[in-house]
C-alpha positions, 0 to 999 in steps of 0.5 A: 800266228804268234809264237807260243810262249812255253809255260814255266811248268817244266814237270811234276805230277799230273792228277785228274781230279775226276778219276785220280789218274796220276802220272809224271809229266815232263812239260805243260804248254802248247808247244811240245819240246818233243816236236817243233811241228805240233802246237796244241790249241790249249796248254796240255800236260805232256810226257815223253812216250815211254813205249816208243824208241822215237824220242820225238813221240809224246803223250798228252795226258790232259789239260785244265778245264776251261771253266773251273780250271781243275786238272782233267784227263782226256778220258771220255768219262772225265772230259769232253773237248769241243774247241776247249777242254771241259770236265763233265760237270762243267760240260753239263752246266754249259750243255745247251751251248754245245752242238747237238752231237756234243750234247749227246756225247756228254749226256751218254757219259754222264748217264754212265757214272 
């Protein structure tokens, strides 16, 4: 496994394009600066957990959609994760490429909107 190269993105404001969730993030990348043992499968927007006294705890706010590359949060009303993160509109476009269980989950959340 190759060592991950951190993104040049060292913080800013994360805003989900679907629901408008907006939070400060500390880092964008696969390897969080808060834990050397955890590596994400994709670049994620990460913030230090403001509710924890353990400085190694962090929150993953979301990532960029693997199809349209828009910033998307982890809410099931906004995105689905299957090997990569997909916003619901892109997941709907690629629906037949997902396993049936993932298809059902995507359909359920699309019907709720």
